[in-house]
Each structure stands twice: as structure tokens, then as C-alpha cells.
N, C-alpha and C positions, 0 to 999 in steps of 0.2 A: 469521653470515650477513651478507654484505654486499649491503644492498638497493641501494647506489649503481650495482651492475654488473648491476641488473635480474633479480637472482635471485628477486624477488618474484613476477615472470610465471613463470618455469620451476618454482619450488617449488609455486605454487598449482596450476597446471595438472597438476604431478604426483601432488599429494595429491588433487586431485579425482578422476584416473583410478585411482588406487589405492583411494580410498574407495568408488568406483563398482564394483569388481570382485566383490566379495561379493554385490552386488544382483544380478548374473549369474549365478553360480554356485551361491549358498546363498540365493534370494530370499526363500523363506518364513521361514527363520530369522531373516534381516536385517531382514525386515518386522517379525516379532514383538518382536525386540530394540528397534527405534525405536519402536513401539507403546509398550512398556514404558517407555522412556526419556521419551518425551512425556508420558505420562500421571503419571510420577514428577515431572518438572519442574513441571506443572500443579499437583499435590496439594501439594507441599511449599513451592513458590514462586509459588502463587496469590496469596496474601495480600499477599506483598513486592509483586507487580506491580501490585495495587490501589492499595497505599500510594505505590508509585513514580509509577502514573498520577497520582493527585491531586498530589502532589509537583511533579511536571512541570509541571502545569497553573498552580498556585500560583507556581513558581520564575519560571516565563517571564511571568506577568502583572505580579509585581512588577518585575521587570527593565524591563518594557515601560512602565510607568506612572510609575517613577521617573525620577531624573535620569539615571541610568545608561542610559536609553533613547536618550538624544540621540547617542549613540556612533555614528558613521557606519562604514560598512564601506568604507574607502579614505580619501582625503585629506578635509579639511575641506569642501572645494568641490565633491567629485566628486558629479556627478549621476547617478540611476539609469541602469544600463547598457541596460535594458529599459523599455519602458512600462508601467504598471500593467497595462494589457489582457494585453500579452504574458506579463509575469511571471505573472500568475494562471493564464493559460491552461496554461503550461509546469509550475508546480507541482501544479497540479490533475491533469492529464495523467499525470505521473510518480507523483504520491502515492496516487491512487484511481483513475482510468482505470475499464477494463472491469468493476470490481467493482461500481460502482452500477448496472451494467446486470444483472449477474448476480442481485443481492438486490433489485432495485427493486421488485418485487412479492413474492417468496417470503418476504423477512425479514419484514416488516410483517405478512403474513397468517399467518405462523408464530406471530409473537407474539400475535396476536389470537385464533386458535386454541388456543395453549399460554401461558395468561398466565403471567409469571414471578413475579409478585406478587399478594397480595390483598390490598390496603392501602386498598380504597374507590375507588380512582379507577378511571373506566369503562374498559372493556377496551379500547376504540378509542385512547383517548389512551394508555393504558399501552403499548400496541404500538409507536405511534409513538415514544413518549418512550423506550424501551428501544433502538428501532433509532437514535434520535438519540444516545443514550449511547453505543453501540458504535461510531459513525461519526463520532463529533463531536469535541469539544475535545481528549480525551485522547489519540486517534491523532494528531492535528496536532501536540499539544505535544511526543510523542515526535519527531516530524519536525523542529519548530522549535527544541527544544533541541540537535539536532545542528546543524542549519543556523546558528544562533547561534554555536556555540562554533567550528565549522570556519571559518565566513566571518570571525570575530573574527581568528583566528590567520592565516586566507590574506591578508585585504585590510589588516588593521591590522598584525600582526606580521610579514607578507609569509614565512610559511612555505609549505611545500609541501602539496598536497592528500592527505592521508592521515589516515585514522582516528586513528592514534597520535601526530598532531600534536599535539593539546591536552594530552597527558602524558608526551610523551617526554622532557621536562627532568626528570620526577619518577621515570623507570623507571632502574633500576641498570644495565641492558644495552640494546643496540641490540638483541639478540634477542627480548625480551619485546615491544619495538615492533613486530619484524617478525612474531611472532605473531598481535598484535593485527590488523595489516594481513592477514595471510593469511587468517584467520578472517573478515575482512569480505569478501574476495573470495569465499571459499567460499560463505559465506550470501548474497551477492548473486547468484552463479550458480544456486544450488539455488532461489532466489526467483525467477529470471527462468525457468528450466526449468520450476517448477511453473505461473507463470503462462501460459506459453505452451500445456503442457499442459492445463490447465482451459480456458483461452480457446478453444483450437481444438475441444475436446471440445463446449464449450457451441456454438460454431458449428455443429459437425458435428450435435449433436443438435437445433438448430434447424432444420437445412435438413434433415434427415429428416423431421422432424415436418411442415414446412411442404410439402415436395414429395412426403410419403409415399414417401421413398426408403430405401434401407438403404447408406449411404454406408460403407465399410469402414476399416480403418486406413490403406491407401493414401491415401485422400483427406484423412485428419486429417495425415499425414506431408507432402502437398503442401501443406496449409494453413500448417503449421509453417515449411516451407521458404521459402513465399511471405511469411510475417510476418519471417522472418529477414533475408530479401532487401530487402524494403522498408524495414527497420530500418536495416540496413546503408547503404544509399543516404542515408538521412536522417542517420545521424552522421557519414557520410563528407563530407557537405556542412556540417555542423558545427552549432552551436547556432543561428545566426540564419539560415541558409539551407535547414536541415533541420527540426530539433527544432521551432523556433519555428513555423514556418507549419504543419507538421501538427497541433501543440498547438490553435493557433487554429481550425483546421478542425474539430476535435474538438469543441471549446468552442461553436462557433456551431452545429452539428448537432445536439448535445445541447441546447442552449437551444430549438430548432426543433422537437424531439421533445418537450420538455417542454411547449411551448406549445401542440402540437396535442393533447396530452392534456387540458390544463387548461383551454382554452377550449371543450372538449366535455364537460366535467365540471361538477358542482355547485360553482361558484366559491365562493360563501359558505362551503359547507361545508370546502372546502379550507382555506381562510384561517382558519377558525374550528379547524380540525384542528391547522394548524400554530402558532397563537397557544397554543393551551390544551396542546399536547403541549411546546412550547418553555418556557412558564411553568412547567410541572411539573419539566421537566429542569433548569431554573436554580433552582428552590428544593430540588429533592431531589439535587441534584449531589453534594454532599458526602456524604451517607449512602448513596446508590447506589454511588459510588464505593469505598466502604469496606465494603459489603454489609453494614451492620449494622441491628439491630432489624428494623422491619418492610421493610426495603429488601433484605434478604438472602433473593435467591431461591432457595437451596439448593446445595448442592455439586455436584450433577449438572448443571444449569444453567448454574453459573460454569465447570465444567470444561469443557463442551461450547460454551460460548460466549464469555462474557467472557474467561476466563484464555486461551482460543484466540485471541481477536480481540488482546488486550493482547500475546500473545507474537509474534503474526503483524507487528503493527505495529512492534512492538520490532526484529525481524529485518529488516524494511524499512528502518527508520529510518537506518541509516549511510549506504547510496547514495542514498536519498531526501532525507536532510538535506543531504548534500554536493552533490549537484544542486541543491538550492535556495540553498545557500550561493555555489555558484558563479555562478548567475544573479542574484545580490541585491546584486551589487557598486554603491555608490553610495546605499543605502539605509541608514535609520538602523535601529537595533536596534529600536526601537520600530515603526516601519513593518514590519519584517521580522517581528516575532513577533505583533502584533496581525494583520497581514495573513495569516499562515500559519495562525493559530489560528481566526481569526473569519470570514474571508470563505469558505474552501471549506466550513467547517462549516455556515453560514447557507445556503448554495447547497445542501449535501447535504441538509439538514434539509427544504429546501422541494421537493427533488425526491421524497423519501421521503413527503412528506406529498401532493404530486399523484398518485404512482402508488399509495401505500398506500391513501389516501382512497377513489380511484376503485375500486380492487379491493374495499374492503369494500362500496361501494355494489353491483357486480357480484354479490358474494356473496348479499346481502341479497335480490335480484332472483331468484335461484336457488330453485327448488322444493327441491333438495337440493345441498349442495355435496359434491362428490365429489373432493375435494383436486385440482382442475384447477391450481391454483397451487403444488402442493407441491414439485415438481420444479424444483431450481435451474437446470437447463440449458433447460427448456421454457417455463417459467412466464410469462416475459416476451412470448414468442411467443403463447401461448394467451390472454394478457391482450389483445393487439392485435387477435385474432379478434373481438373486441366493437367494434371500430370500423371505421368506413369506410377504404378504401383499405388494408386490411390487408396485402395482398401488395406493395404499395409499401413501407409503413411498416416491416414484417419485413425487408424487403431493406436499408432504411437502417440497420436494427438490427444487422444482419450486416455491413455496411460499418463501423458505428461499433465495434463489437466488434474488428473486424481493426485499424482505426485506433488505437483505444486501447491495444491489445497492442503495435503498433508504436512508439507513444511511451513506453510503460513499457521496452521493450526498448531502445530507442536512448539514452534517457537513462542506463539503467543499463551499457549498453556504454561509454557516454561516461565514465561514472564509472570503470569498471573501467580503461579505457584511463588516465585519469589517475592511477589508482593505482600500475599497473605501468610507466608511462613516466615514471617518477622524481618523481611529485608535480606534472607540468605541467598548468596551468590549460589550455592547448591541447595536447591528446597528440597524437603524431604517428598518421598516418593508418595507418601499419604496425602500430600498436597496434589501432586501430579495426577493422580487416580481421582480426587475429588474434582478437580477442575474438567478432567476429560469426560467423566460421566455426566457432570452438569452440562458441558457445551453439547454433548451428544444429545442428551433429553431435551434441551431447549432448541435444538436445529430440529428435532423431530416435530416437537410441537407447533414450531412457526410453520412448517411445510403443512402440516395436518391442519392447521389454522387457515392457512392459505388457501387449502383445497376445500375447506368447508365454507370459506368466505370467497366465491369465485370473483365476486363483484369488486374485491378490495385487493390490491396489489400489496400484501403483506411484506414481500422481500423489499419492495420499492420504499415501502415505509421504514423498515429498519434502515435502509440507505438515510433516508431524510431525518431519521434521529441521529445520524452520525453527523450529519451537517449540523444539527441544533447542538449537539455535546461538544462540537470543535469551537463553538464561540469561546466559551471559558478557557480553554486552552490556547486558543489565540492570543487572549490578553494575558494569560499566564505565562506564555513565551517571552512576552515583552519584560514583564517583572523577572522572570528567570535568567533572561540573559544579563539585565542591569546588573542582579545581585552577583552573578557568576563573574562579570567582568571586574567589578569592585574588589571581590574577595580575591579573584586570582592575581590582580595587580598588587594588592597588599599582601599576598604570599602568607595568608595565616597560618600557622602551625597547626 
């Protein structure tokens, strides 16, 4: 397989098309097989995922605080390519994005109503602690490990932007390297399509709830095309003129939304909830990470939540990590690793503390809680019905959902373009166009298929596919880290 002649692009798209045909003609059977495979992965490799997550956190922490963290991505005197503010905005928009809106209220409330543990900690604290755990250090450690390794080979070793770059010298053939890169492309595409499908479904559900309307599949398709077009415009303009600007806008609006809730809530209660949950998160981190003793929430909870989240973060780690590496030129490994793991995590913890504690307060004031915040697609919109300017604020939420989806799609399209344009740091606009069109077409096709086969949740199937494809990346991550450390310590020219 001659990757140098762009076969990665053609082979990846061909496999994606062939892989999708059974979904069209044998939808139910296909879905059942995917469901069985995803459950199998979580059942047999769930514990491995837990150990891997803890190992990643420990590994990058040791690298960051040791003298090895002084290594700069680039020349010794290289200055960071992007300001700290721009860098954080881009990595956060790419790495989390719309997810924090989707789960802002629903997840903390679910954890409150269904406590995962009974270890004597107050249920409110435990609810936030587990939400922190599933969105915190481990998720960003997966991203940070990929970013560190790819950034090192890209800016220090001057290699191409490919997932296989880190281990290509240890592989017996180029064919194996090509297989790794093809898997990275396929996983990224499925992740993108799933994100677009879920995001547009949330927007559709929110608008139906707000306007008491009944927008059908046609409206969802229009939303998907709108997001794809905006993402294409952004990625066409490049990192500095497109992706960076939209990412900054996202963070500014998100902070304003956070402040809107924070200053109308019990500020002292929020701070106490944040500090208390964070304290427990830190002291419980190792036993929680390994689900041992009193910190084992049971196989059902782990399968539905922790294993699922870990598999999802792992599946997104290659493209997100590579995008973070691409925007981290000029930073030291210490700045990269501590910045990636700490800053977004702390911001996310405070976000969930504000929305979670505020939602807890609203539930206490209700005569009877009737699961108003139980629907993941409408929970945030129903939450804002308890605040002034609800129409305006919910309109902002819809705008932000679209904008976050755009930044997830444009950063992923940029990474896909780097992959298939021979690993270039600045891929050609032709590749950006090809992937933008293909993603739009695929997203619309999946939505149409889901509407044509209402008995099968096609979007859920896409998420399950990510869980399946995360397994080889989990195994690959161990090998990648070992080869990187050996190479790094030897300081090969």
C-alpha cells in the first residue's frame, strides 16, 4: 500500500462506503452485531480501560514535572505559535465542545437521583464528584498523551502528521502503518458523524420544546448541512483565520452563559459544592479509577457510564490529540501536558458545579420532581425556564450548540486533511473540500437511514462503533507510549 501516492484517502473512503452498505440493507442485523460487539469490548476490556486511564494520568504527570518536561516542541528558542488564550479556546472546543451543554444539567441530576456509590459521602457531593471523574483528568490525559507523542515527532523529529508516526520505525512493514492510519481516519469520521447527528438532534429537540413545534427529519438535515457548510468555511480559512476565531467566540459565550447562571444562584453554595467535590475527587481518584473496594459502583454502572466514556474519549483521542499537537508548536511538554490536563478539567468542574448545584436547588424547591431534567436533549432548555430571559438565553444555547459543533467538525476535517495529504501540517484546500463534502453527505445519509428505520437507533449504533474502534487504539496507546519513552530518553537525532 503506497501511502505516498495518496492511497490513504481513497482506501479510507472506499472502506467507509463498503462498511456502511450493510447498514442500509441489513439494518437490524447490523445494529444487533454492533451492540453485541460494543458490550463485549466493555465487558472484557473495561478493567483494562480503567488501568489504562490511571496509567495515562500518572505517565503524563511524571513527564510534566520531571526534567523531561523541559523539552520544547520546536527549536530551543521557538515561541508558542498561539497565545495561551487562543490555545485553550481551540483545544477545549475541539476536545469537549457541545458535550458540556448536552450533559450540563442531566448528568449531575442523574447521579444525584441514582448514586453510584454508598460510601458515606453526601449524595450531592458524590453526584458532582462522579461527573468530574468522567469529564476530568482521565479524558484529557488520553488527549494529552497523543498530543505529546505526535507533537514530539512532528516538531522535534520533523516527521509527518500521522497516527502511525510514533511507531512506524518499530513496525515490520508500511502496510501495518497504513492500517493504523486508516483505522484513525474511519474512527474520526464515525465520531464526527455521530457528533453531528446527536448535536442536531439536541438542537431539533430543544427547538421543538421551546416553540412547541414538530420539526421533522427535513429540518434536522438542513441543520446538518448548515453545520457542515460553516465548518467548511472555517477550515477553508485555516487555523488562524477560521478555527481560532470561532473557538474564541465559543469560549466567550460559554463564559457569559456560565456567569448568567452563577450570579443568579447561591454563590457560596456553588463554591462549597465545587471545592468539596474536587477535594473528594482528588483523594478518591486512584480507588475510583480502579473501581476497587467501596469505590466499585458495579458492573452495570461501569458498563453504561465509565467504560462507555473511556472508550469514547479513547476513540476521539487520535484526532483531538493530533489537533492539539498541531496548535502546540513552541510550547514545552510541561506546558502542553499540564495545560491540557488541568486547565480544561478545572473549567469543566466549575461548569458542572454551577449548573449541577443550581439544578439541585431547583429540585429541592419543587413539590414533586417529575424527571424534568432527565431528557438529555431538553434538560438544559427546561433548566433555563426557571431563569429570566429564557427565550433569549435558550436561543443563545442553540447558537452555542451549532458553534461548538462547527469547531468540532472543522478541527476534525483539518486533521483528516493532514492525514490524507501526505501528513502535511498545512493540508491543501482540495483535501479540506473533499472531507467537508464527504462528512456532510455521510451525516445526511445516516439521518435519512435513521428516519427510514425508526425501529433502530442508527445514531446510537455510531456511538457503539466508536467503542469498538477504541479497543485497538487503547492497545496502540500502550505501545506508542513505550516506544516514545524509549526514543525520547535515547534522544535520537
